[in-house]
C-alpha positions in Angstrom: 131.9 133.7 71.7 130.7 137.0 72.4 128.1 138.1 74.8 125.3 140.3 73.0 123.0 142.9 75.1 120.2 140.3 75.0 121.7 137.4 77.2 121.0 134.6 77.2 121.3 135.5 73.4 125.0 134.7 72.2 126.8 135.3 68.9 129.7 133.1 67.8 132.4 134.0 65.3 132.4 131.6 62.5 135.2 131.7 59.9 134.1 131.5 56.3 135.6 128.1 54.9 137.6 130.2 52.3 139.1 132.5 55.1 137.9 135.4 53.4 135.4 136.8 56.0 134.0 136.3 59.4 130.4 136.4 60.1 128.2 136.2 63.4 125.9 133.5 64.1 123.1 133.9 66.5 122.0 131.4 68.9 120.1 131.1 72.1 120.8 129.0 75.4 118.7 128.5 78.4 120.7 130.3 81.2 119.4 127.5 83.8 120.8 124.9 81.6 124.3 126.5 80.5 127.6 126.6 82.4 130.9 128.6 81.4 133.8 126.6 82.4 136.8 128.5 82.7 139.9 126.5 82.3 143.1 127.0 84.1 142.8 130.9 85.0 145.4 130.6 87.4 148.8 132.8 88.4 151.2 130.5 86.7 149.5 131.6 83.2 147.8 134.7 83.7 149.9 136.9 86.4 153.3 138.4 85.8 155.9 136.0 87.7 153.8 132.9 86.7 156.2 130.2 85.4 154.3 130.0 82.0 153.1 133.8 81.8 155.9 134.6 79.3 154.6 132.0 77.0 151.1 133.2 76.7 151.3 136.9 78.0 151.6 138.7 74.5 148.2 136.9 73.2 146.4 137.4 76.7 147.2 141.2 76.4 146.5 141.6 72.8 143.0 140.0 73.0 142.2 141.0 76.5 141.4 137.6 77.6 141.4 138.4 81.3 139.2 141.7 81.0 136.8 139.8 78.8 136.8 136.6 80.7 135.9 138.5 83.8 133.4 140.4 82.3 131.7 137.4 80.8 131.8 135.6 84.2 130.0 138.7 85.7 127.4 138.7 82.9 127.0 134.9 83.2 126.4 135.1 86.9 123.7 138.0 86.5 121.9 136.2 84.2 121.9 132.6 86.0 124.3 131.0 83.8 126.5 128.8 86.0 130.2 129.7 86.4 132.7 126.9 86.8 136.4 127.1 87.3 138.8 124.2 86.2 142.2 124.7 87.7 145.0 122.3 87.1 146.7 121.1 90.1 149.9 118.8 90.9 151.4 117.4 94.2 154.8 118.4 95.2 157.3 116.4 92.9 154.4 116.2 90.1 154.6 112.3 90.4 151.0 112.4 88.6 153.0 113.0 85.4 155.1 110.3 83.8 158.7 110.1 84.1 159.3 111.0 80.3 156.5 113.7 79.8 156.1 115.3 76.5 154.5 118.4 75.6 153.2 121.0 78.0 153.4 118.6 80.7 157.2 118.3 80.4 157.5 122.0 80.9 154.8 121.9 83.8 156.8 119.2 85.6 160.3 120.5 85.0 159.5 123.9 86.0 157.5 122.6 89.0 154.2 124.4 87.7 150.9 124.3 89.6 151.8 122.9 92.7 148.9 122.6 95.2 149.2 124.9 97.8 151.5 127.6 96.0 150.8 131.0 94.6 151.1 129.8 91.1 148.4 127.1 91.4 145.7 129.6 92.9 143.3 131.0 90.5 144.2 134.7 89.7 142.7 137.7 91.1 140.4 138.7 88.1 138.9 135.5 88.0 138.8 134.4 91.8 135.7 132.2 92.3 132.4 134.1 93.6 129.5 133.1 95.6 127.7 130.4 93.6 130.5 129.2 91.4 131.7 125.9 91.2 135.4 124.7 91.2 136.5 121.4 89.5 138.4 119.3 91.5 140.8 116.6 90.5 142.1 118.0 87.4 145.8 116.9 87.1 146.1 116.2 83.3 145.1 118.3 79.9 141.5 116.8 79.9 138.9 118.6 82.1 136.8 115.4 82.4 138.9 112.5 82.6 140.3 112.6 86.5 137.8 115.4 87.6 134.5 115.8 89.1 133.1 118.2 86.2 130.6 115.6 84.8 129.2 115.4 88.4 129.0 119.1 88.8 127.2 119.5 85.4 124.9 116.8 85.9 123.7 117.9 89.5 123.0 121.3 88.3 121.0 120.3 85.2 123.6 121.5 82.7 122.9 120.8 79.1 125.2 123.5 77.3 128.7 123.7 78.3 130.7 127.1 77.0 134.4 126.5 77.4 137.0 129.3 78.0 140.7 129.6 79.0 144.2 128.3 78.4 
């Protein structure tokens, strides 16, 4: 998703089915009914010294993910689009995760990542919530809706359009 100069006018990149060319598709969203949800912009992923930073660092640098995301968040705030942050957090010991985890959750549990109250679980400096932003509570799994208050936040704020970004 790319922001154009005429927010709330957005452009999205759609890949040709034959993978031969990329084209831009224009669409409009009402800013009062739109939220951008930034998922897991936390030190563990985004910051040098984070337990999972090495796994994503190269892609983040190549795509300028933090710079672009921060700029998008600022533009959204200016235009009245709701900015929502969805951090993932676990209690000490990661007992929320199964005894035999698989996929990324296995690494999270084994490495003690995203532990509540630690530097690694904090939202990174470039994406710190600002006045008027919302922060999702209860995300301790891969789904942003299943165990969280995200649905409540969206409904309470009259959000009909959701744009997702992040890890």
